[in-house]
C-alpha positions as CSV (number, residue, x, y, z in Angstrom):
1,M,-24.7,8.8,-26.2
2,M,-25.3,5.3,-24.8
3,I,-24.3,3.8,-28.1
4,V,-21.0,5.7,-28.1
5,L,-20.3,4.6,-24.5
6,R,-21.0,1.0,-25.4
7,K,-18.6,1.2,-28.3
8,I,-15.9,2.7,-26.2
9,F,-16.5,0.1,-23.5
10,S,-16.4,-2.7,-26.1
11,I,-13.1,-1.4,-27.5
12,A,-11.7,-1.3,-23.9
13,I,-12.6,-4.9,-23.3
14,L,-11.3,-6.0,-26.6
15,T,-8.0,-4.2,-26.0
16,A,-7.7,-5.7,-22.6
17,A,-8.3,-9.2,-24.0
18,I,-5.7,-8.7,-26.7
19,L,-3.2,-7.4,-24.3
20,F,-3.8,-10.4,-22.0
21,A,-3.5,-12.8,-24.9
22,A,-0.2,-11.1,-26.0
23,H,1.3,-11.7,-22.5
24,G,0.6,-15.5,-22.7
25,L,-0.8,-17.3,-19.7
26,A,0.6,-15.0,-17.1
27,A,-2.0,-13.8,-14.6
28,P,-2.9,-10.2,-14.9
29,N,-2.2,-7.8,-12.0
30,Y,-5.7,-6.5,-11.8
31,L,-9.2,-7.6,-12.7
32,G,-12.1,-5.3,-13.6
33,N,-15.7,-6.2,-12.9
34,T,-17.8,-5.1,-15.8
35,K,-21.0,-5.2,-13.6
36,S,-19.7,-2.9,-10.8
37,M,-17.0,-1.0,-12.8
38,K,-14.6,-1.6,-10.0
39,F,-11.1,-3.1,-10.4
40,H,-9.3,-5.2,-7.9
41,F,-5.9,-6.8,-7.3
42,Y,-6.0,-10.3,-8.8
43,G,-6.1,-11.9,-5.4
44,C,-8.7,-9.7,-3.8
45,S,-10.9,-11.5,-1.3
46,T,-14.1,-10.0,-2.9
47,I,-13.4,-12.0,-6.1
48,K,-15.0,-15.4,-5.7
49,Y,-14.7,-16.6,-9.4
50,P,-12.0,-14.7,-11.2
51,D,-12.7,-16.7,-14.4
52,A,-16.3,-15.4,-14.6
53,P,-17.1,-13.7,-17.9
54,H,-17.8,-10.3,-16.3
55,F,-14.1,-9.9,-15.2
56,V,-11.6,-8.3,-17.6
57,P,-7.9,-8.4,-17.0
58,F,-5.7,-5.3,-16.7
59,N,-1.9,-5.2,-16.5
60,S,-1.7,-1.9,-14.8
61,R,-3.6,0.4,-12.5
62,D,-3.5,3.2,-15.1
63,E,-5.0,0.9,-17.7
64,A,-7.9,0.1,-15.5
65,L,-8.5,3.8,-14.6
66,A,-8.3,4.8,-18.3
67,A,-11.0,2.2,-19.1
68,G,-13.3,4.0,-16.6
69,Y,-13.0,1.6,-13.6
70,S,-12.7,2.7,-10.0
71,P,-10.5,1.0,-7.4
72,C,-12.0,-1.5,-5.0
73,Q,-12.5,-0.2,-1.4
74,R,-11.3,-3.5,0.2
75,C,-8.0,-4.2,-1.6
76,K,-7.2,-0.6,-2.6
77,P,-5.3,-1.3,-5.8
């Protein structure tokens, strides 16, 4: 079961990275934290280092929810 979840998670991260690359250098609307499984607005005050490797970009709220992330309680995306 854990192996399947890891594969799904890896595919979600890869998909997000590909979508981000396809959109050029434009900043994503949302960032997901792979450690907490929360997603935030890009400018959320809880994000100290948005370039940290544990943040993945999302272009929509639905994309983040579909990847299994929950919304941040501070910025309420």
